[in-house]
ZAPAKOL-556740 format. One line per 2 residues: number of its first residue (from 1); for each residue x, y, z of C-alpha. Coordinates in nm, 3 decimals, padded with zeros to 5 digits. Last residue first. Example, Ala and Ser with C-alpha at 12.3 -4.5 7.8 and 13.67 -1.06 7.14 Angstrom:
2
2	01.367:-00.106:00.714  01.230:-00.450:00.780;
This chain:
530
530	18.218:13.322:11.845  18.246:12.978:11.966;
528	18.602:12.810:11.998  18.634:12.440:11.875;
526	18.928:12.494:11.666  18.893:12.365:11.323;
524	18.863:12.004:11.229  19.118:11.872:11.010;
522	19.058:11.788:10.645  19.189:11.464:10.496;
520	18.974:11.227:10.714  18.665:11.418:10.764;
518	18.648:11.490:10.367  18.697:11.130:10.287;
516	18.447:11.013:10.520  18.176:11.273:10.377;
514	18.281:11.158:10.021  18.553:11.327:09.806;
512	18.591:10.997:09.584  18.964:10.902:09.595;
510	19.205:11.089:09.362  19.176:11.050:08.981;
508	18.840:11.257:08.940  18.601:11.098:08.695;
506	18.587:11.253:08.351  18.337:11.010:08.242;
504	18.239:10.668:08.417  18.036:10.454:08.181;
502	17.664:10.465:08.169  17.446:10.142:08.193;
500	17.558:09.989:08.519  17.558:10.330:08.710;
498	17.219:10.406:08.527  17.080:10.090:08.707;
496	17.153:10.205:09.049  17.107:10.591:09.001;
494	16.741:10.559:08.907  16.602:10.428:09.220;
492	16.792:10.692:09.424  16.675:10.967:09.211;
490	16.321:10.852:09.215  16.324:10.847:09.587;
488	16.395:11.208:09.644  16.155:11.347:09.355;
486	15.884:11.119:09.527  15.990:11.196:09.881;
484	15.922:11.571:09.812  15.624:11.523:09.595;
482	15.445:11.392:09.899  15.425:11.733:10.052;
480	15.153:11.863:09.788  14.886:11.611:09.893;
478	14.798:11.450:09.570  14.512:11.612:09.366;
476	14.757:11.785:09.158  14.828:11.449:08.984;
474	14.881:11.575:08.602  15.090:11.884:08.695;
472	15.269:11.782:08.984  15.323:11.446:08.839;
470	15.501:11.594:08.537  15.728:11.819:08.751;
468	15.810:11.496:08.959  15.922:11.326:08.644;
466	16.129:11.615:08.512  16.309:11.640:08.845;
464	16.375:11.260:08.858  16.515:11.269:08.513;
462	16.759:11.548:08.597  16.881:11.392:08.915;
460	16.914:11.033:08.749  17.101:11.180:08.450;
458	17.356:11.374:08.640  17.388:11.096:08.905;
456	17.451:10.823:08.633  17.699:11.050:08.430;
454	17.902:11.162:08.728  17.942:10.827:08.870;
452	17.815:10.680:09.211  18.053:10.426:09.356;
450	18.166:10.649:09.637  17.820:10.656:09.793;
448	17.776:10.862:10.097  17.841:11.220:10.050;
446	17.776:11.263:09.670  17.476:11.025:09.713;
444	17.352:11.244:09.984  17.417:11.542:09.781;
442	17.222:11.421:09.463  16.920:11.301:09.687;
440	16.879:11.652:09.819  16.887:11.811:09.464;
438	16.622:11.551:09.357  16.382:11.621:09.638;
436	16.455:12.005:09.594  16.374:12.053:09.221;
434	16.019:11.913:09.179  15.956:11.991:09.546;
432	16.009:12.378:09.552  15.713:12.535:09.358;
430	15.466:12.245:09.465  15.550:12.299:09.837;
428	15.490:12.662:09.860  15.199:12.682:09.647;
426	15.032:12.384:09.810  15.080:12.550:10.153;
424	14.966:12.895:10.034  14.641:12.769:09.865;
422	14.622:12.689:09.488  14.848:12.740:09.185;
420	14.609:12.997:09.053  14.750:13.273:09.285;
418	15.129:13.274:09.149  15.092:13.553:08.899;
416	15.222:13.871:09.078  15.501:13.671:09.250;
414	15.621:13.649:08.893  15.708:13.991:08.880;
412	15.865:14.011:09.229  16.096:13.714:09.124;
410	16.195:13.859:08.778  16.265:14.218:08.949;
408	16.471:14.065:09.231  16.687:13.871:08.979;
406	16.748:14.184:08.777  16.813:14.415:09.062;
404	17.039:14.147:09.215  17.238:14.140:08.879;
402	17.297:14.513:08.884  17.430:14.468:09.246;
400	17.672:14.191:09.117  17.777:14.431:08.841;
398	17.870:14.706:09.072  18.050:14.462:09.328;
396	18.264:14.350:08.988  18.310:14.725:08.917;
394	18.463:14.794:09.280  18.688:14.489:09.245;
392	18.834:14.600:08.907  18.965:14.319:08.718;
390	18.617:14.238:08.586  18.484:13.889:08.590;
388	18.373:13.825:08.235  18.714:13.622:08.156;
386	18.608:13.372:08.423  18.329:13.239:08.196;
384	18.250:12.885:08.308  18.362:12.909:08.688;
382	18.332:13.281:08.742  18.009:13.340:08.536;
380	17.823:13.013:08.645  17.885:12.878:08.982;
378	18.019:13.211:09.144  17.827:13.458:08.975;
376	17.486:13.273:08.917  17.499:13.101:09.269;
374	17.578:13.430:09.430  17.298:13.604:09.248;
372	17.050:13.332:09.357  17.164:13.356:09.711;
370	17.115:13.732:09.741  16.780:13.740:09.552;
368	16.644:13.455:09.793  16.786:13.616:10.105;
366	16.610:13.946:10.016  16.294:13.814:09.883;
364	16.194:13.585:10.168  16.297:13.818:10.428;
362	16.125:14.094:10.256  15.788:13.904:10.249;
360	15.808:13.780:10.623  15.916:14.123:10.720;
358	15.609:14.254:10.553  15.396:14.007:10.748;
356	15.553:14.115:11.062  15.511:14.475:11.001;
354	15.169:14.445:10.906  15.099:14.272:11.232;
352	15.294:14.549:11.423  15.081:14.812:11.237;
350	14.756:14.636:11.329  14.889:14.625:11.685;
348	14.935:15.008:11.675  14.564:15.055:11.687;
346	14.382:14.769:11.863  14.331:14.436:11.672;
344	13.964:14.312:11.674  13.779:14.346:11.363;
342	14.045:14.380:11.089  14.305:14.153:11.261;
340	13.995:13.875:11.275  13.948:13.919:10.914;
338	14.327:13.888:10.803  14.324:13.578:11.018;
336	14.037:13.402:10.879  14.133:13.493:10.503;
334	14.388:13.191:10.460  14.093:12.963:10.564;
332	13.931:13.050:10.222  13.939:12.689:10.076;
330	13.566:12.689:09.983  13.496:12.409:10.238;
328	13.685:12.598:10.515  13.463:12.899:10.472;
326	13.155:12.685:10.446  13.250:12.532:10.780;
324	13.310:12.865:10.925  12.957:12.977:10.800;
322	12.728:12.684:10.895  12.438:12.772:10.669;
320	12.257:13.096:10.572  12.585:13.224:10.404;
318	12.531:12.961:10.125  12.868:12.805:10.023;
316	12.737:12.434:10.001  12.405:12.553:09.841;
314	12.608:12.732:09.567  12.536:13.081:09.399;
312	12.740:13.136:09.091  13.083:13.274:09.167;
310	13.272:13.611:09.218  13.011:13.756:09.465;
308	13.035:13.423:09.649  13.392:13.501:09.763;
306	13.281:13.845:09.899  12.981:13.699:10.081;
304	13.199:13.438:10.232  13.447:13.677:10.386;
302	13.176:13.915:10.473  13.015:13.629:10.665;
300	13.301:13.560:10.890  13.197:13.779:11.176;
298	12.867:13.614:11.157  13.030:13.278:11.309;
296	13.094:13.438:11.650  13.128:13.111:11.862;
294	13.272:12.896:11.580  13.480:13.210:11.479;
292	13.671:13.246:11.810  13.726:12.878:11.841;
290	13.869:12.847:11.511  14.078:13.163:11.540;
288	14.221:13.058:11.867  14.329:12.725:11.727;
286	14.495:12.904:11.432  14.673:13.137:11.670;
284	14.797:12.844:11.867  14.936:12.709:11.548;
282	15.140:13.018:11.507  15.271:12.987:11.851;
280	15.348:12.632:11.829  15.560:12.709:11.515;
278	15.733:13.019:11.655  15.893:12.882:11.965;
276	15.995:12.543:11.846  16.135:12.703:11.531;
274	16.348:12.937:11.747  16.513:12.665:11.920;
272	16.600:12.490:11.594  16.754:12.820:11.480;
270	16.953:12.850:11.795  17.082:12.486:11.720;
268	17.182:12.601:11.383  17.378:12.899:11.514;
266	17.564:12.640:11.758  17.660:12.446:11.440;
264	17.760:12.763:11.235  17.971:12.883:11.517;
262	18.159:12.550:11.567  18.252:12.557:11.201;
260	18.396:12.894:11.207  18.337:13.259:11.195;
258	18.011:13.234:11.017  17.934:13.388:10.679;
256	17.993:13.035:10.534  17.696:12.882:10.747;
254	17.458:13.197:10.621  17.555:13.116:10.258;
252	17.485:12.743:10.330  17.106:12.839:10.441;
250	17.031:13.043:10.150  17.260:12.809:09.918;
248	17.021:12.488:09.995  17.175:12.152:10.055;
246	17.140:12.113:10.402  16.901:12.353:10.588;
244	16.653:12.371:10.297  16.734:12.007:10.157;
242	16.716:11.862:10.510  16.416:12.031:10.598;
240	16.233:11.922:10.283  16.315:11.576:10.353;
238	16.171:11.559:10.702  15.894:11.770:10.579;
236	15.802:11.492:10.343  15.854:11.209:10.563;
234	15.700:11.315:10.893  15.433:11.555:10.726;
232	15.340:11.289:10.461  15.321:11.003:10.707;
230	15.091:11.223:10.960  14.851:11.331:10.681;
228	14.822:11.702:10.649  14.577:11.689:10.365;
226	14.491:11.294:10.257  14.543:11.269:09.889;
224	14.843:11.038:09.873  14.689:10.808:10.145;
222	14.818:10.575:10.401  14.603:10.667:10.727;
220	14.849:10.775:11.003  14.641:11.043:11.125;
218	14.775:11.232:11.433  14.683:11.578:11.623;
216	14.338:11.646:11.472  14.234:11.269:11.413;
214	13.895:11.305:11.566  13.638:11.596:11.586;
212	13.335:11.653:11.782  13.472:11.892:12.014;
210	13.856:11.943:11.967  13.876:12.310:11.864;
208	13.572:12.403:12.121  13.728:12.227:12.416;
206	14.075:12.386:12.352  13.937:12.731:12.325;
204	13.720:12.672:12.629  14.025:12.557:12.850;
202	14.245:12.866:12.729  13.974:13.117:12.852;
200	13.592:13.053:12.874  13.489:13.424:12.757;
198	13.745:13.412:12.473  13.850:13.764:12.389;
196	14.140:13.785:12.618  14.261:13.441:12.501;
194	14.275:13.584:12.117  14.431:13.893:12.216;
192	14.713:13.702:12.402  14.768:13.471:12.118;
190	14.800:13.776:11.899  15.046:13.949:12.127;
188	15.259:13.644:12.165  15.269:13.581:11.771;
186	15.329:13.978:11.714  15.625:13.971:11.930;
184	15.765:13.665:11.799  15.784:13.792:11.448;
182	15.884:14.113:11.523  16.163:13.927:11.708;
180	16.255:13.726:11.396  16.231:14.036:11.158;
178	16.506:14.215:11.343  16.734:13.912:11.305;
176	16.642:13.876:10.942  16.738:14.243:10.901;
174	17.065:14.175:11.043  17.124:13.888:10.836;
172	17.016:14.085:10.495  17.243:14.385:10.570;
170	17.535:14.150:10.621  17.472:13.960:10.314;
168	17.487:14.275:10.100  17.412:14.623:10.208;
166	17.333:14.828:09.931  17.194:14.591:09.679;
164	16.985:14.390:09.973  16.865:14.728:10.095;
162	16.716:14.801:09.758  16.587:14.474:09.655;
160	16.382:14.453:09.979  16.248:14.811:09.931;
158	16.148:14.731:09.546  15.987:14.390:09.661;
156	15.783:14.562:09.931  15.653:14.807:09.691;
154	15.580:14.557:09.422  15.423:14.292:09.615;
152	15.208:14.542:09.804  15.066:14.697:09.497;
150	14.994:14.371:09.327  14.765:14.285:09.655;
148	14.574:14.602:09.575  14.512:14.798:09.900;
146	14.280:14.740:10.212  14.537:14.729:10.467;
144	14.414:14.402:10.605  14.345:14.230:10.290;
142	14.678:14.352:10.092  14.884:14.259:10.385;
140	14.711:13.890:10.396  14.764:13.848:10.013;
138	15.109:13.987:10.043  15.187:13.724:10.274;
136	15.134:13.438:10.035  15.243:13.589:09.709;
134	15.590:13.674:09.833  15.635:13.330:09.952;
132	15.513:13.191:09.630  15.732:13.419:09.418;
130	16.030:13.361:09.642  16.018:12.993:09.622;
128	15.971:12.989:09.263  16.276:13.193:09.225;
126	16.447:12.963:09.476  16.364:12.641:09.307;
124	16.490:12.760:08.964  16.808:12.885:09.116;
122	16.875:12.563:09.299  16.806:12.335:09.006;
120	17.052:12.559:08.814  17.300:12.524:09.098;
118	17.259:12.132:09.097  17.299:12.110:08.717;
116	17.608:12.333:08.717  17.771:12.157:08.995;
114	17.696:11.826:08.805  17.853:11.958:08.502;
112	18.166:12.068:08.669  18.230:11.702:08.764;
110	18.189:11.475:09.059  18.318:11.524:09.427;
108	18.503:11.863:09.349  18.213:11.959:09.127;
106	17.957:11.867:09.385  18.144:12.067:09.654;
104	18.116:12.371:09.459  17.747:12.329:09.475;
102	17.717:12.444:09.828  17.870:12.782:09.743;
100	18.185:12.949:09.818  18.336:12.622:09.955;
98	18.581:12.637:10.246  18.640:12.252:10.237;
96	18.643:12.224:10.608  18.329:12.458:10.648;
94	18.111:12.317:10.362  18.189:11.947:10.480;
92	18.144:12.022:10.851  17.801:12.189:10.801;
90	17.650:11.917:10.587  17.736:11.623:10.830;
88	17.731:11.687:11.201  17.486:11.963:11.213;
86	17.277:11.914:10.929  17.263:11.542:10.992;
84	17.180:11.613:11.347  16.902:11.839:11.250;
82	16.690:11.603:11.044  16.503:11.470:11.346;
80	16.432:11.795:11.493  16.285:11.924:11.175;
78	16.046:11.615:11.140  15.945:11.664:11.496;
76	15.863:12.015:11.443  15.684:11.962:11.131;
74	15.455:11.728:11.315  15.267:12.051:11.395;
72	15.128:12.001:11.057  14.888:11.753:11.222;
70	14.725:12.035:11.395  14.413:12.000:11.189;
68	14.214:12.122:10.893  14.110:12.499:10.829;
66	14.192:12.682:11.153  14.523:12.486:11.217;
64	14.629:12.513:10.851  14.554:12.869:10.833;
62	14.741:12.940:11.145  15.032:12.757:11.020;
60	15.016:12.876:10.633  15.051:13.249:10.687;
58	15.376:13.265:10.870  15.482:12.966:10.708;
56	15.450:13.100:10.350  15.592:13.436:10.467;
54	15.955:13.258:10.512  16.065:13.004:10.777;
52	16.388:12.973:10.569  16.500:13.341:10.618;
50	16.377:13.385:10.978  16.555:13.056:11.116;
48	16.875:13.096:10.912  16.899:13.471:11.020;
46	16.821:13.369:11.377  17.095:13.125:11.385;
44	17.363:13.320:11.204  17.291:13.638:11.409;
42	17.340:13.450:11.747  17.634:13.220:11.601;
40	17.841:13.524:11.525  17.913:13.683:11.175;
38	18.278:13.742:11.055  18.303:13.558:10.753;
36	18.376:13.855:10.542  17.997:13.912:10.545;
34	17.984:13.628:10.302  17.868:13.769:09.970;
32	17.889:14.161:09.991  18.193:14.121:10.254;
30	18.378:13.878:10.001  18.304:14.097:09.710;
28	18.410:14.420:09.894  18.161:14.676:10.027;
26	18.311:15.002:10.155  18.008:15.124:10.299;
24	17.703:14.925:10.239  17.628:14.786:10.590;
22	17.483:15.126:10.703  17.309:15.212:10.396;
20	17.140:14.846:10.399  17.070:14.845:10.773;
18	16.910:15.190:10.749  16.655:15.067:10.476;
16	16.541:14.789:10.724  16.496:15.077:11.000;
14	16.290:15.294:10.751  16.064:14.999:10.683;
12	16.011:14.952:11.034  15.954:15.312:11.120;
10	15.695:15.350:10.870  15.497:15.038:10.969;
8	15.492:15.175:11.331  15.402:15.487:11.204;
6	15.118:15.381:10.969  14.975:15.186:11.269;
4	14.983:15.478:11.495  14.784:15.677:11.241;
2	14.495:15.405:11.275  14.409:15.164:10.995;
């Protein structure tokens, strides 16, 4: 790393800490948790995009394009198809009911027990997600910067925890905006550099990538084991996106920080536009990497040799053969981008690349620990143990900051032990699918099934989460995205018979607060956009 790279990284880290200090003055609880409901559509949209895109995605898309195919690009189709449901169903419900968390709605629809179950599943899901997302990008940072991975995780974790403790949601969201623009600048410069180093230009890169290979864009073969199968991406990512953007406190907290319902809806539209910019750019990086290393295979030799040093010699991984193919066969595609960065990025650009990865790591940590802390405080402490809430507002904010420190420390510590779960794509999906699929089904049943009872939906959600975890452990050869529809579908399958077996208990006397009932009894807010 050149001195310019150190300056770029240092300036970025100082700016993020500056956001925390600037936003931390005179913090109230509402300001800390919801930015006083004052955020505009621009900040809301880019914050949602940067937060839920995460470091997993920043590493995974180039890796997938280099290693297997462009089929993962169908993510854009799946996310676009689920967008109307988020915009016209989930956002209006949260806005009109003025919920503090997404799971408050479930208590008003069913019972406090369902709220606690859903919030607990979210907490487990998000802590696992934070750990996997932090691990993913820190692996690349450590490889490029030449420092131990655990040092990267601990250092960036401490900084993210610090500015989140100081500045609350406002600081987190403004750092997300900064991180989005760093993502975009890094992607554009990386694509430009890959094109400039290709002797045959864009046409040659594309020809090399598709030469002699079929099914790179679509493969509708019905299979549970096919990696990046088109059916798995369309169905699984549709459900994952609907869960992340509609039933996850990370996104919901940003909707609740906006000035009104319309602001949240416009913000989500900007988030979708951002995904249509960032994902194709990351896939283009993967295509460029494939072409570059096919034409210069010897540049991947150190990656393979480093891997072979930890194993017994294997003919399949012999550096004397097809090196790029051997790298992909050994599941080392995550290391292709760092290797290109080390060899070809000029001074300053390496620093920007590292800043982008650091932004991805810290965006995952700050949003995760803030939303998990909100769920713990609002859904558990305030609801189940209201006597524990301090009468002094300043002491309340102090205790919330202490809890952020504890949650952040746990998540960062877990990130140091994620590696054995698999590549970055599998890590991300496995750590969220077991809880995310049943959680999404729970919300949809609450919104659209007025006959579903508390006991049946509680039991079905819990059983589905347990069964999905069992399958993830014993059927780990299945493509990770399939666990989303499995957990989601199991919940629906179990609810119907459980409705017949389990009698209603503590059901609300008023009509079920379904989506239709919310729209009927709670008027729409003014349509101004801030």
